[in-house]
N, C-alpha and C positions, 0 to 999 in steps of 0.2 A: 507837299501841297502849301499852297500861299493861302493864309486866312480868308480872301476873300472866296475863294473856291465856290464855285455855287454848278454841281453835275445838274443837280433836278432842274433849273433855268437853263443851263445850256442842253439840255436832252428835250425841254417842252420846245426852244427854239427849232430845233434839228427835227422833229417831227410837228412843224408848226401847220403846215397844212391838212394832216390827218386832225388834230389834235383841235382845231377848227372848223372841220368836216361833222366831228362829234359833238361840240359846244352847240352849235349853230342847226343842231340836225332838224328836221322837218318832225321829229315826236317832238323834240324839249319845245318845238316851237307850239304844236297845237297843243302841248300838253299846258301849256303858258298862257294859250287863248282856249283853254278849256272848251275845243273841240276837236279832242282825240276820240278816234273811236274806241267804242268800250271792246271790239272785238283783235284791235290792236293792241289797247292798253293791257286786257285779261291774258294774251299769249304771252307779249314781253313778261306781268309781275309772274307768270307761273313758269316760263323760263332763268328767270331773275331769283325767285325763290330755291330753283335747284340747284344751284352754288350757295347760297347764305348759308349752308350749313358748314359746306368748305372753306367760306370765308373767313368764319368766325373762329375756323380749330387755324387759319394760318395767324387770326391776329392773338388769338394763344399764345401762340410761335414765339411772337411776338414779345408777347409778354415778358415768355420765361427768358429770351434769348436777349432780352431789353441789358446795353450794360449800364445802365446809370437807372439807380429809382424814379426819377423823372420819366424817364423812358417807360418802362412798365406802368406807372402810373397814366400817360397818356394813353397806352392801347386798353388799359383795364377799364377805362374810362370808357372807349369806344365799343368796346365788347360788350358791356354793360346795355348800351344802347342800341346795339345791333341784334339783342336777343329780347329787347324790350320792348320801347318805342318802334323799331322799323320790323320788328316781327309782327306786332301787333297792327298794325296799317296793314301789313298783308293779308293775315287772317281776316280783318274787317273789309280788303278791296275783296276776295276771293268770296265772300258773305254776299255781298253786293252787285258784286258781278255773276256770279251764279255757277260761278267753276267748280267742275266737278269735284270729289274726295282725290279721285284717283288721280286726277291730273294736278290736284294738290302736292298727292304723295310723291305721287311715280309717275311723272310725265315723261312723254317721246320728247329726246334731248334733241334740239338745234346742231348741224353742226359745229356753229361759232359757239353754243354752250357747252359744249363738251371739249371746244379748245382751249374756252377759259377756263373752264377742271383741271385739264391737264397744266396749263401755266401757272395756277394755284396751287397745285403739289410738286409741282417741279421748280417751284419755288422754296415751298416748304420742307424741301429734304436740303437747301444751302443753308446760308450763313442768316444774320440781320441783315445783309444787305440786299440778299437774294428778295428776301419777303417783303421790303420795302420797295424794292424796284417794280412791283406790280401793284403792293397798296397805294402808291404814292399816285401814279396816274391815274388809277380807279376812282381814287376821292376826288382829285384834282380836277377832272376833267365833269365831275357830278357838281361840284362847287362851283367852277365856271358857269354853267347854265342854269345850274341851281339861281344862281346869283341875277342871273342876265334876267332870271322870270319871275324874282320873286316881288316884283312891283304888281305882277298884274293882277294877283289875288282871283284865279279862276271858284265860280262858284262849288261845285262840288268836291266831295272833301278827298275823291279818289286821286284830282287832279292837285288840288293846292297841298295837301300834306307832306305830297313827295316832295314838290318843289321846297316845301318849309322843311323836313328833312337834312335838306341839300344846301341850306344855305343859311347865313346869323351869322353872328359872333363867332358861337358855338363851333360851329361845324367849318369855319374860316379857322379858326383858332387849330381846331386839332390836323387838319389840311398845314398849316404852317408848320407844325410841332413835327407832323411826319416828313414833311421837305427835310427840317433842320436835323433829322435823325438819320435820316438815308444819306446829306451830304457829310453829317460826320462819319456816318460809316464809311462811304465810300472815298476818305480819305485817307482810309488804311487798306486800303485793297491796292495788289500789285494789276501790272496791266492786261492779262488775262482776265482776272476778276471785275476790272473795267467794265472791259470789251463784253462779258457777260449781261452782269448786272444793266449794261446801256441796252445791248438787245433784248431783254426780255422788257425795260420799258416801253420799249419802243412796240414792241410786239400786243403789250396790252392796251396801245394808243388804237393803232390800228382793231385791234378787235373791238373797242368801245363803239366807233363807227357802223362796223359791221352787225354788230349785234342789234342798233337802230334799225339799220338797213332790213336785215330778217323779219323784224316786228310787224314788217307790212307786206311780206311773202305769200 
């Protein structure tokens, strides 16, 4: 590989239409405007929370498989946020939106949610690059729409804090770090493995938009 090879940038451009659909979706625009219907937000959060535990597990695997201490530190820091600030946000929203305990603990999953879970589990069974191939697009898409909506400052915490969690220098630095780790790991792959992680990246991008669509179904 040449030193300036960036699979992450190439894959983002390859899936530009799906990426743009997710990052400019009606859901995130209404979130930023503070007009998102509580039923839409509540359904989305219930489904999203259903795979936070799986995501935390995948991040833990990234810590274990990262080849350098810098990589381990990057993902350990994200795991701390995922299991503290982000988890607290979910709990506060569930209380404010009146989400039933059964829906918090054992919801009926949307087809898109089941696909997310399957993709995360498949990635966890692979190597370091496999894990990053789904983590990177998931977090990068949220950074893109979070940054786009960060100036809107909606009044309700249910809207404003979800944006704040996915914008700002800290989160941007994390996503940039994941991209560097992914590109470095991709540079070590053979052609078959490169195709595999590229395919997973694309599947995650498509799912992000489909998941926002499902919130209105």
